[in-house]
Structures are given as C-alpha cells and as structure tokens.
N, C-alpha and C positions, 0 to 999 in steps of 0.2 A: 173268138167270141166266147165267154164264159157260158158253161152249160149247167143245167139244173141237175143236181145230185139226188139220185133216188135216195129215199130212207126206207131202212127196214121196218116194218114187212112190206115188202113188194115181191110179188111172184117173178119178177124179172130178174131179182138179186139170186134166185134159186135155180136158174135155169143153166145148163151147160152151154158153152159158146161153141159152134163149129169152126174148124180151122180157117183161116183167110186163104184163098186159093192163088191171089194175086194182091199186089200193091198197086195203089193208084193215087191221084192227087187228092181225092175226097177224103181216102183214109190218112193221108198226111195231114190235110186240115184238120180232120178229127183230133190226131195226136196232139196237133197243136192247140187247140180247143182244149183238150184234156189237160195239157201241163199248163195253160193259164187258169183253168178252173182249181187244178191242185193246188198251186201257189196262193191263188187267192182265198182257198177255204180256211185255213191254209194245211197243208198236209204234205206227206212225203211219199204218197203213191195215190194212184187213181186206176181203176180198171173199167174198160168199157161198159159192161153191164151196169156200172154204178152211175153213168149217164144216160141209160136206156138203150145202150146199143150192144146187141149181143153178137160182138166180134172179139177175136181172140187178140186184144190189143191192152197193153198196160204202160203206164208212164210212172216214173219214179224218180226222186232225187232225195237221197238222205241226207245230203250237206244241211247242216242246220247253223244259224248264225251267220255273223258278217265277216268271219275271218276267213274263211274259203270261198272260192268262186262257186257257184251253183254248177251241179253236174247232172242237167237232165238226161235221163234215159228214155227211150221209146223203143217198146218191144212188140213186135208184130208175132203172133204165134209161138209165144214163150213157152217153154217146157223144161221142167227140172230133169237132168240126166243123171245126176248123182247128188247123194245127201250122205253127211257125215254121220258116224255113229253118236258122236258128242252131240250133247244137245245143251240148249241156252233157253232162258226164260226171259221174256221181254214182256213188260205190260204194253198190251196193244190195245188200239183205238181203231176206229173207221169212221170215213166221214160220210157213210150211210147210217151211222149210229152215234150221232153226236153227243159228246160228254159221257160216253160209256167206255170204260176201260177195265181190262182183266189180264191177268198173267196167263200167258200161253207158252207152252214148251213146244219148241220146234228143233229140228236138227240146227247146229251151229254153222255149217257150211253148207252151201250147196252150189252145185255147177247148173248153170243155166245155158240154155240154147235158145237163140232167137233170131229174127230177122231185123235188120235195123231199117230205118226210114228209106234208104237207098235200095234195098232189096238184098244187100250183102248179108250172109250168115255170119253170125258172132255167137262166141261161146266163151264164159267167164264164170271164174269163181267168185262167190260172194261170202262173206263173213259178217258178223255182228249185226249191226241194225240193217245193214243192206240185204243180208240173207233172209232176216225175219220179213222184210219189205215185199222181196221177191215173191217169197212163198204165200205170204198173205195175198198179194194182187193175183198170183196164179191160181190161187184157190177161188178167187171171184170169179174167173173164167169157167170153173169147174162147179158153179152154183154152190160154194161153200163159204160162209162166212166165220170170223175169227170166234164168235160165239158159240159156234158146232162144236168146238173143242171143249167148252166149259160144261159142268155138271148141269144136269137139266134144271134144277132149281134156280141157280145164277142165270141161265139162259133165259127160262120163261120170266123172270124178274126184269131183266133187261128188255126183252120183247114186250113186257107189260108197258114199261116206262115209255118206250118208243111209240106205242099204239097211243097211249096217253098224250105224248107231245105231238103226234101227228093231228089228233083230233083239235087240239089247242091251235094248232097251226093253222088249220082248215076253218076255225071261226074267226081268224083275225084277218 
C-alpha cells in the first residue's frame, strides 16, 4: 500500500525516533509499504518519519536505471558505527522537499549496523551514493533534514518555497 509522504515543514519530521524493541509482521508490512512508496515517488530512500511513523526504520535502493536489478534494503534500528575522514559532496534531494536540491558534504564512507526484516543483525560498509543515502535516511530518524546542513539563508528560502507549495496543494 502506497503511503502519503509528509512534506516539510511538518513537526513529525523533526522528532527523534525511539529504537524498535521488537520486529513483527506489522513492521514488515510497513517496510513493504515504504518500499512501494519510495519506488513510486520515485526516490532512492525513505525513512518511517516521512510517512508519519516515528519508528527507526529506513528503506533504500540506490540502483538507478534498467541495467542492474533493484537492490531494496530494509533497515530496522540502523546506526552508523564508523565514518571515513574523507568527505564527498552530493547534490541531495528529499521526498519530503520535492524539487528542492542542494550540495551536502558528508563522510564518503560509512559503516552501518542494523537489523534486517528477519531480525538478523547486519553490518556493511557503504560508499558513494549508498553512503550518502544511508546517512540522509538515518538523519531522518534523528529529526534532521538535509537542509539542516545548509547555510541559514538557503534553508529559509527552501522552507518558504515548501510552505507556499503546501498552501497551494491545500487549495487544490
């Protein structure tokens, strides 16, 4: 089932999510819904707070195009356990801020630990777009958006555009 994606500014996007004590079928179904929502948006990552669920769950798939098979990932309670000193700059966007993009500097490589949909502990090193996406989505679980990395003026400008867009959507 496709979920509605919250748009910034929304107070739920600024909340810190508590760790999940346990996995259950309801959470697995939520993960499936989130993957469907992410693919249809289209996007490469989605965090539970973006669909109004304050749980530590992210989904991502950074395979773009038709040459490679999709690689959907479901991460319950993801956490970054280490990050490289080397940095990367990527132009980031967010499904909660449609059509808003900005360069964000983040560690080029991160090691992430999480629980998969079967409850098994996983740990993996990500680089490139995967590293950026993992950091971006885990930030959502901590109430942080990519615009929080920007200078105040640019952040305010994007927020104003989103407020205007939300007003226009409410009218239609």
